[in-house]
N, C-alpha and C positions, 0 to 999 in steps of 0.2 A: 562910480567912486557912491552917485549918489542914489543907486539901487541899492547898496549893501545898506548902509545908510539905512536907507528907507528901514530897509529887513530887520534890524537891530530895533530899532525903535517898536516895530510892531511885536516881536517877539519882547518885549521892555516892555510893554504896557501889557500882555497876556496875564489875564483874569488867571494863576494856575491849580484853583480852587471849583474852576468849572470843567466838568467829564464833558467827552466827545460823545455825540450823539453816532448810531450802530451806524446812519448813513456818509461820518462823518472820515470811517476806521476804511480805509484805500488798500489795503490785504489779507487771505486768507488769514492768517498767520494770528495776529495782532486781533482779527476780528471774531476768531475762533478761540482767544483768552478770553472775552468777557459772556458772560454767562447771559447777555442779555440778547445777543449779538446773532445772527448765523451766518453767514457767507454761498449768496447763491453763485454755486458753480458756472453755472448755465451762463450771466450775465454777467459774470462779475466783481460784483455790487453787494453790500455788507449791510442784509437789511436786522431790524427790531423780532427778534425769537417769537412766532406764534406757535402755542401746541397744535400741530395738526389734525384735524377734522377727526371724528368717529369711521370708518368705512364700514358700511355695513357688507352684507351679504358676502361673498364669499371670499377669503382669505388668498391673497397674492403667495405665488412659491418665492418669491424673496423675501416676501413677509414674516417669512420663518426662520431667521438667520438673523442672527445677533451684529452687534456693530463691530465686536470683533470678527467676526466671521464673513462677514455679506462681502467685504473686497477678495478675497481668496473666491470666493464660490464665481464661476463662471457663471452666466449669462447672469447678475446680480454686478449694482453699484450702489457702496455707500451713498448717499447726496441729502444735503443738506438735513442727516438726524436720520434717513428714512435708508431700507433698505430698498431698492425698486429696479424695475428690467433696468439692463444694461443696453444703450441706447449707441456707446459707439464713444473713445475718447475725447473725439476733437471737437464734442459737444460742451467741454467743461473746459474756463479759464482758467489755468493755476499757472503761477509762477516756478513751484518747487515741487522736483520728483516724488522730493515723500507727503506730499500733499496727493500727487496724483496716483500714486500709490494706494493710498486711503481712500480715492473713489472705489478703483479697482484694480486688482493687480495683475491685469493684461494691458495696462494704460504706462509712459512715464512721461514728463515735461520736455520739451521743444526751448522753454524758459522763456513761451508767451503763452502757450495754454497745453493740453494733453496731447499727445499723442498716441497712436500703438505700438507698440515693443514687436519688432518686426527684425528683419536682419542690417545690417549696418546701411547697408544703402539705402535705405527708404526714412535715414534721417535725415535733415534739412539744415537741422544746426549744431554745433557746439555739444547744445545744453542736450539735447535727446543719445549724443552719440557719445554712450553709456557702453551699454551690453545687448548682445541680439536676444533673439525667441527663445535661442538655446540655452544664454548664460553664458558667452564667450565675449573679451571685450572688442571693443570697435575703437576706430584712432579715426583720430578728427586731424587731416591735412592740410587745415587750415582757409582750404575752399569746400569740402565734402565727408562726408563720414565713407571709411574703409572699412573690410575686413583685415585686423594685420595680414601679412604678407613676413615682415622680420618682428627677430625676439625684440631689437631695441624696438618695436614700437609697442610693446605691450608694457602693461603698469612696473613699477619696480616693488620691493620687499615678497617676493615669487618665491615660492621653492622650487626645484627640479620637479615635485609633479604639475605644482604650479603654470609652469614654462612649458613642459609638455604635451599638459592637455590641451595648450593655446595651438602650440605647434609644436609636432613631434620631433623637430630637431632642435629645439631649445634647450637650457640647460640655466643654472642662477649660478653668479658670480657671491649669490652672498645678499646682493641688495638690490641684483636687476635680473632680466631675463637674458642673454645673450647666445651667442650659435653654441653648443657642443661641439666638442674634439671631435674629430674621425674616430681614433681611437682611444681605449679604456687606458692606456700608458700617457695618453695624451694630455688626463682631465687634473683640477685642484680636485684635494680634496673636497672641496664645498659642493665639488660635482663631479661627483665619482658615484653614479648611479648606472649612466648604461652609456654605448658607445651613440654615435652620431648618429646609424638609426636606429636603433635601440633592438639591435638583433644579439649583441652579446651583452652581460648584468657584470658591474665591476662592482668592486671591494677595495678598500684603501688595506694595506700589506703594512700595517704599526715598525715590521722587524724593518723591509726595505723604505718605508716611507714614500709610495707609493702607489698609484692606483695600477691595478693590474685584474686582468680578465678574471672572474667566475672560475674557475677550473682546477681541478685538482692540482694538478702539476705546480699553481702556482701557491699552495696554501700554505701559511710558514714555516720555517724548519724544523722550529719548534716541535710541531706536529709530530707525536712518538709513536702513537699508540692506531688502535682500532677506533678506540670509540672516537677521540676525538676531531681522525678524519671522516667517519663515516658521520658525526654533527654538522661540520663543517657542509659535504653535501654527503648524501646519501648512500653515491656508487664509487664514495674514494675508501681505503686502505690505506697503512702507513706501510714506507717504504725500509730500505737500511737508509741509513745515514740520515732518515731525520725526514717527512714532506708526506707528500701525498701521491696515489699516485690513481689511476681508474680501479677500480677491482678486478682483476681478472680470477680464471680456474684456480685451485689449490696450489698448484703444481709449480702456479708462477712466483708463487708467496715469497720471498727472500728471508724475512725474520720470521720468528716466534711470534714477535704483536702483529705481525700480518697476516697469522694464519691462523682464522680464524672462519670465517664463513665464504664461501667464492661466488660470484656472479650469477652463477647458476641457483645461489641460496643455499647449496650443500655444505656440513656442518666439516670443517678440517683440522687435522690433527699432526701434532710436529713431532716427530722424533727422526731429530738428523737432520730431516728435510719432511718440506710440508706437501700430506697426501689427502684425499677423501676419505673420512673417520667414519672409520666400520669396524664392526664386532668383533674382531678376528684381532684385533689393535689395542682392545683391553687386556690392563694388566693380568698376569695371570693370579695373582691374590686374590681377585675378584670372584665372592663363591657365590655368593646368593644375585638371586633374579634382578633385587632391587641393587643391588653393587651395578649389577650391568644396563637396567633403565635408566638410571643416573647415569652412567658413561655416557650413550645409544639408546636412544626409543627404538626400541621393537629387539630388541637385544636381552638373550637368555643365558644363565653361566651354564657349563660343560666341563665334563668329564676331565678333571686335572687341574679344574682351577683357568679360568678366565672366560669367556663370552664367545656366542653365536650366533646369530642373527634367527628369528621366533619366528621361522615359514609358515609351520606345522606343526602336528604332534608329533612327530615322528624328528621332529627334530632335538627336542628333550634329550640328552643321554643319563641325565639323573634325578631320582625321583623329586627332588627341591625344582627342578627345575618344570617340572612337568605340569602345571598349571592351565594353559589357557594354547589354543593355537591367533595368528595371527588378527584372524576373526572375530576373538574376544572368545570362538567357543572352544568345551572346558573339555579337559584332558584328563584321561583316568591311567594313572602306573600300576603294571598288571606285570613287571617286571622289567614293561617296554613302555613307553608311553605311548596311550593310545587318545582316539576320541572316542569322547565321553556317547556314547550310543548304546544303544540298547544291548546289540549280540556282544560289547566289550563290559558287559557287567560282571563281576567275578560272580566263580560259580555255585559259592556263598545264598547267592539272590533266586530262590526255583520257588519261594511262593508271586501269591496276585500281591499281595501288601508293598512282600520287597522291591519285585521288579516298580511296581510301582513308586515307591520311596528316593528308587534308583532314577527313572525320569519319569514322570506323569505321561509320559508317552508311551512306554514300555506295559506289555503284561506277559503269562506268567507262557511260556509254549509249550505241547506237544510234550517236547524230551528235556521241560524243568530247569531249562531255559528261557531269559527276558529276550523277549523278540518288541518287532515295533506293533504298533495298535494297527490295525485293518480295520476295515467292516468288515471284513467278510470274518474276525477270527472271535466279534464278540461273545459272546456267552448267547446260550440259546434262550438262555431266562428272561432276555430284556424280549419282550412284548411291545413294545411300542416306540415312533418317532425319536421322543426326546426322550430315552432313553439313550437309543445310539447316541443321539448329538454326544451326551455328557458323557457317552463310554468315548469316543473320539471329537472334540471339542473340531467345527470346524473340515469336517472329513466326509460332507454330502453325504452322512449312512441313514439309510429312511430302513424299517424294520420289516422283516419282510415274514412271509406265512410259515409258521412254525417255526419259529421265533430266532431270534439273533439277528443280525444287522447285514445288510449290503451298499451297493457305492451306488449313491443315484446316477440314473442318465435318461432313459426315454420313460416315457410312460408305461408303449406297450411291456416294459423289466419289471415292472412293478407288480405284485403277486398279491400285495394287502389293502384290503380297501382305505383302513386310515392312514396309509400311507401314498395317498392314490390324492396328492395334491400337487403338487408344480414336480416336473421335471429337471433337469441340471441346468437350461436356458432360462429357467424361467419359466414359459409357457406354463396356463393350466391344464390341466389332469381332470378327467372326472371317471367315475366308477361307475361301469353301465350293466345297469344289475339283472337287463335279461343276460346278456353273454358272461359276466361276471369275471368280466377283467377292465382294467384300468386303458383309456382311450384317451388321448391328444384333444384340448379341448375346443376344439374349431365347431361352425356352423354347419359345416357338411358332415360331422361324424354327429352332430343328436339325434334320440331317440328319435322315432316316427309317431311318438305316442305326442310329440308337441304338433300342436293342427293350425294352429294362429299365429296370427303374430303377435300377440299379448303372451304367448304360451314360452314362443322363443324368445320375446326377451327378457325372460325369466332365467334364460337357460344363460344366455350374452345382449349385455343394449347391444352389441353390435351384428345379431343375428335379425331376420322377420321368414315366417313363413313358408314354406317350396309353396311354385303353384299348385301341386297335386295336395298340399294338403296336409300331407304327409313328411312331416320333418322341417329341419331348418336350411336356411342358404343368408350367406355375406346380403346382409343391407345394401346393398345396393340402389337408386332410385329408383333402377329400370325393375328392381323386386316389390320395390312394394306395390302392392297390386289395389289399393280401395283411397281415394281424395282424402280422407279424414287422419293418414297414415303417414301421406308422401308432403313430411316436411323436410327430414334432412336424411344425408348418406350414412354410414357407419364412421365415414371420416369428417365427418361435419360442415359435409357442402349441403347449401339448401337443395332443395326439390322442387316441381311446378308440376300441379298437372292441369296435361294436354289429351282428353280422351286418356291416357296414361299419364302415371310416373313417370316424367325424366329429370335429369340436373336442370338443374338451371344455371346458362352458359350465353353469353352477349349475342351468338346465333338466333337463341328464341324468344328473345323481348316482345311481346305480344302486340305491339302498339306499331302506325308505320307513322308517326308524329314524335320524334325524340331529343330529348335535349345530354344535357351533362349527369343534369341532377337528377333526368328520371332514368337511365343506362344504370346509375354509381346506385341509385338506390334497388334498382331490379340487382348488379351483384354488384359487391365492390370495385373489384376489378375491370369493371367497362364504361365506355366512353361514345357517346357520338360517335356515331357514322359520320365518313365528309358528304354525302347528303341527307342529312338531319331524316330519316325516316327508319333508323336500325340502330344498334349498336352495336363496338367493338372492343378487341382488350384492349388495354391501357397498354402503351410500352413504355419500355424502359426507358429514352429518354423526352424531352423538353420536345427537341428537333422535330419530333418525330411524331407530331401533333400539325397537320396540316395548318387548320383552318384556327380563329380564333374561338368558336364553338369549343371545342376539343381541350383547346386550351387549357385547363385548370390542375391536372394533375399527372406525375408521372408514376409509375409501378409500382415504389419506395415510400408513395404516400407523402411527396413530397411537393408542393408547389411550380403551378408553373403560369407565365404573366405573356403576353401576349405585346407584342414591339411591333414591328416589320414581320417578326418569325417567333415562334412561340419558344420561349429560352427560360430556363431558372429563376424563380423570383429572389429578388433579396430585398432587403429593409429599404430599403428606397422606393422598391416599387407600389409599398403602401399605400394608400389612398389617405384624401391629408383630416377627412373626416376624422381618420382614427388619435387621438388626442393621451392615452393615459400610455403609459409601459407597459402594464399587463396586458391590452390590447395589441400592442406591437408584439409581444412575447408570444400572442397567441397567433397573430399572424405570420411571427417566424422567430424558433428561439433567438436571441441575445440581439435584438431588437429590442428600441427604446424610440422613445419620443423624438422631433425635433422642433427646433422652437417652428409655430408657422401651423402646425400639422403635420401630419403622419408617422412614420417611425426614420431611422439610420441605425447602423450598428455599433454593436456595441465597443468603443473606446475607450484605454484606460483617461487620454486626456479628456472624457466628458466626464468621469465622477468627480460630482459635488454633492454635499453635507454640511448645517447646520452644527460647528462644533469645530472643531480642532480633528485635524485628519492622522490615523494609525495607518498604518500598514495592512490590519485585518480590514482596515474598508477598503484598501485597493486589492486587496487577493479575494474578497468577497462575492464583492464586481465581477472581477476576469482574474481565473487564474495565471495568465501569462502576468499582472500587474505588479507596480511596485512603486510604492510612494515615490514623491521625486523629491529634488534637492535641499528644496526649500520647504518641505515639509508642508504644503497645501494646495495636493495634486498628485495626481498619478499614473504616472509613465510603464510605457511598454518593460519590462523586465531586461536589461543586457543581461546575451546570450553567454557574456564571460565573466570571468572575478574584475576585471583591464577597464573595463569600459565602465564600471561602474562611475562615480562623482564624489564620491563624501563619503566619510564612516560609515554613517549610519545605513545606504543602503550597500554598503558594502556586507553589515553585520548579514545582512537579512536574506544574502543569498543562496546560504548555503555553507557549502564548502569552500567560507571567501574567509582572508581575514587584513586587515587593515592594518600595513605597516607602519607603525611610526618615526623612524626612521628613513623608509623612503619615501616616506608620504603617497601608497597607494595601496591600491589593494590588489592583491595576490592567492594565490588558490591558498587551501589551507593545510600547510605543513607543520610535522612538532617543532621545525627549525624555526616559523614565521611565531610562534607561540612570545608572550612576556617574558623576559625574562624576573619579573615577580612571581611567578610561575613555578617553586623551586622543590615540594613535592614529588612525588608520583603520583596521590591523590590529586593534586591541583593538574598536573599537567594530564593526564587518563581524564580528567575531566572536560578538560577544553577538546583532545582530541582521542577515542579509542585505543588510536595505536601509538601510542606515546608515552612516556617516563620521562623521568629528569633526568637531565647528563649528569656527568659523572660532576660539575664543576658546582652543578648545582645551581647553577645562575638564570636555567631556563630548560628548555625540553629537546628530548630525542624518538627519533622512533623505535620502538621499542624491537628488541636483537629477537633473532629464531629461536636461540638457545637457552635455556636459563644461566649456563656458566659459561655465559658470557660475560657477564655485569659483573665489575670489582667494586662496588658499591653496598651495604646492606640495605641501603636509600631505595636503589635503583631493583631492586629483586624482589618482583611481582607477579611480571607478568612474560613469556616468551610469546613468538606466534607457531612456532611446533609443538613444544613439548609442555605451552598452558600456565598454569600455576608452577612459579617459582617459590622456594623458600631457600632462607641463607641459615646455612649448617657449616658446624667445623669450620671455619674463616672462608665459606664458599659460597655460592649461589647456585642451590640443585635443585632439580624437577621437582616439585611437589609431595612427600610420598606418605602414606601413612604412617611411617615407620620411624617418619622424623617427632613422635606423640615421643613424649618422657614413658620410657618404661618402668620407671619404680612407681608410678602414678598409677592408680589405679580410674576404671574409662566404665560408663554406660558406655550403653546402643545408642542412645542420642550424643554421649561427648565424642565420638567418631565419628556419627555422619555431619555431627556442625564442620569438623575438621574440613572446610569448601574443599574441591578438588577442579579449579577451571576445567580444565582438558577431562574431565569424565562426572558422571553423577552425584551427588549428592554424598549417596548414598556408599561410595567407591568403599570408606572406612567401614570395620567393624571392630570390638573389643578382641583381642590377641585371650586365646579360649583358658589361661590365669588370669585375666582379668586388669591385667595390668599392662598401660600401652593398645597401640590399634595394629589395624594389621589389615590388607588388600582383601576385599569381600575373596571369594572361594562358595562352593555350592550350598547350600541349603544342610543336605546330609552332611556336614563335615562341621558344624556347629555344634554347639551344646547350647542346654537350655535358655543362660546366661547372654548368650551370644546369639540367639536366636529369634524370639522376639522381639520384633520389631524390626530385625534387619530386611536384607534381601543378598540376592547371590547373583555371581558374575552375568549376566544377564539382566538385572531387573526388573528379574523375580522377586515380589515378597515370601518370604519364609512365617513358615505358624508354627508350633508347639504340637503333635497331636502325638497321641497314644507313647508317650517317652517319645517320639523321635521331631526331628526339624525338617520338616516335608515343606513345598513349594503349597502355595496358599491356591487355591480354587475353588469354586463352588462348593466341589463337593468335601472338600474341609469345611465350612463353615457348621459350628454347633445346632443337632434337630431344634436347643430353643430357640431359634430363629423361627420365625409365624407369619411375616408381611414382605413384600414385592419391596419397599420402603428399605428397610432392614438391610433383606439380600443387595441392592444397590448399593446402601453404606459399607457393610462387607466387602464386595469387589464390585465393580460398576458392570460389570459383561454380567451378575447374577440377576436371575428372576426366584420367587416360591415357589419348593420342588413341587410335583402334584399331591404328593400325600399332605401337604398342607405346613411342614416343617423340616427346618434345613431349608438347602438350596440348590439348585441348577441352574445352563449354562443357559443365556438368553437364547430364545431356538433366531434362528436365519429369518423363518419367514411363521409370519402367522398361524397359519396354516398349523406349525408347528405345538402351539399356545393350547393349554390346558384351559376350564375352568375357571382353577384360580388365577393363573396367566396372563389371562384376558379380559380386558375391561375397558370401560371408555375414560381413556387422555393414556392407554398401553401401545408399547411400539413393540416391533418385531428388532433382532441383532441390524439388518439393513436400513430400518429408519421408518418402517413402512407403518403407519397408524393403524390398528389394528379393532375391533368390534366384535359382542360374542354373537353369532347370528340365531336364535330363538329360533326365526321362517323355518331352517329348515332343518331335514331329520335324517340322521339325528343334529341338532344343532353343533356348529361350529364355530370356531374362531377366524374372520377372514376379511383382507383389506377394508378398512373402511373410504367405500369408492360413491358414487353415485348409482350406481348402477345395481348394488345386493342393497337397495333399501329395501325396509320389509315389505312383505305381500301387502298390507295394511293401507299400504302410502293412497292417498287419495287425494292429496291438494298440495302446493308448495308449498305450503307453513310445514306439511309434513318430511317435504326433504330438506326445507334447511332445516328442522331438528338433526332428519340424520347425519350432514353434514356442509358446510355451505358451499355455496358455485355450485349448487346444482338448479337445475329446472324439470319442472312439472309435467310429462306429455306421456296423456294416456294411461293412470293408470302406475307409470312408472314414473322415478329420478331420472333426468343422463346429462352429464356433465356439460356447463352453461357453455356456451359461444359467445364469442364477443359479439357476435350478429343481435346475442337475446339480451343486451345493455341500454336501453334508449337516453344512450346520452348523449349530447351534440358536444360536448368541447374533448378534447386530448386527457385534460387532467382526469374526468371522471372517467372516463374508458382507463385508465392506466391505472385508479384507483379501483380500476375492479379487479382487473385485468393488467399487468403489467405488459403484457404483447400485446392488447388492443391499444389503438387509437382512436380516431374519428374522422365521420368523414362531412362532420356538419349536421348530420340526420340525428344516427346509431352509431352505433360501436362497430370498428370491423379491424380485421387482423391487421398487427403491426407489420411494415415493409418487410419487418427479417423474418417472417412467415413465410416472403413468395419464395 
């Protein structure tokens, strides 16, 4: 009693106007509310705030982070208003979890000081016993902290998802976690999600007011249409008497409502019974191809009405059905339906122009009928290979002696010097001026007039002179006869001179004392041998290197390291002197620095940054990372949708969807999309395989066929038939004929009537100008239909000489006088040799004329070309190192010709990796993606081994 009165007396005498000094404040929360004070977390005392001294010199890593992000950054802690290096949680005397988390996201409080977040069993008191390092709850049993093993040990107010995330056999009773019942039928509505072991999904059946297995047979009896059942589960259809059943073959469907599609995706048709839909089941009043197409894709009309399957042109028995075969190849009616090929052209087509208008690949034959163009039936007036190519584009025709064309085969079959460029397999030919014939261009076939190395090099950079000094031979190291030219062979291998020229190999290393560096500089495939007196080939595996002197590299260029034996190197093996991420990545890709120096592998949990985290921060660091559930770091991307922890992670998984009803992440399906998506456009934007359901309160998978849709709001898209259109109060395949036949349409109008399951040019105006029709052949169009249209094969049409013809390079106006204008006319064209009009771009540079061959020009196969004036006569050639002008005298001349060449004894040759003196992989790859570095110069990357 005395003590109590004494305290009251003291309180009553206290001057309320007197402010406490910082040292009198006893806890961190009150201390930090006073702007003049700061709490020392290490000593557990409040001190008067002092501005920190300005730090000179290098900025520390943690000082880069703001107060908001410091505690979230691995390796940093926020203490006394500064972001400093993290030294461990136990250094800080803090009572509350909130204040520990302010210091570092790795810390929580045990009621006295901060401790490291870890496993539940590591927490020593109830205050720390909250959550473990994985974000799961802990349980205090009165004496120690445990991982919960019983549902009742979990906190209250949990959902089924929360409960099962902790213990898979737990669910909710609405207020807390409880043991799940064994089967769906035993679950209450609030816990009707899964059975006990989560092997079966449950649903609440409002008709029976009970929880049931989520199967077709348990669907409500009110589901009486294929649509409702397939919306319930995609593999369900309706059955007689209502409800759903698993979809089978057409023949097992019990009523018309179920007779839509079967389990194999085949369309079904009801006619007293359900059967697979086929063309012959169509009504006999169907008399047009469009009606048959609308009935079933691949059908055409037939004699007497009805439909048949379109297998070939011969399937058409009436003219209106004779359009194209099942492959889209055009047909022609001539009393019967025939393939539209040259020999089937009408007899009236008896001139070159008429045959060409029938098909561009036709010419008039000796019998005054149309025949297929071949190299051999070209006109004898054709004198140049470029004209042969124009006659039969892609036909591999070359001009022959006396005029006309011949099919390209081998060099010896070419009898005209201007055609002697390459043979069919692409190997080069040359015209022998002595024998006056075309010969395969090999070193051994070079003329004997080539009498030294330099002259053979002008013939080919792969050749050197023969020992007799008469003619050329393949340039192996052994064939190079003098030391100045003993550099590289024709494969780019290094040569060495030892009284004669030989291939530089590990075995001919010149010194008696060796180490890895000297051997690898000698030849990048070598390392030192076991006795250190020579070199040996680098093996495929580190384990084959038997001492630490050899233990440097394996054959693919990756590093080895010596422990007790030679093993593949790891990030952890890097020396501690390495202190930057860039150096670690140079040491080994995907390595980063670790505290104390050295390197460690990149791990998702090691990502740090200044500022707020985004998922891009994680994926740009490693593609296998994703942002964590608290948005303050990264974790390994889960392997399944179900393994994600929250809605944000679920949205980043790709084909996953967070179900707000079940509160879990699941594989994305149409039926899982929110009910607020109530139009086709909204559903299809969420998932391209979806449209709106019949109730217009959610989404469903698009049907195989247009006619399966019940509402115009759904009638947009089908799996097998493409675009759909609502007409005559039903959904049908979108057709050109659905346009208004009383309205005038232009070519653009009809082309803008887009068809999903065909190109945008599928429709053209009807010849009368009113309405649209499906495309046909260019020759069948009048002028209004022709200009800007396409034929059934996708060829552009052009109006020429009062006829509609297929647009080719030869139909270009003669007013075109530039290459650019020809390419604009058709991408495969170039300027004609005459300088006006266009011609087909030749396959090889050698086929291009002076007008067609210029700096920056390419041949049909994409090869860069140039006009070589050094040759007699000047010719268009591939732009390559070895055909630089004969005036080449320096590296600058080679660079001006083409990049990537080295100057060697008065000519240019392709630059090899060893020609680049760079010490890093990055610089070597910048010169050539197939190069890397051995630390001294570039060498071929391991992909070349």
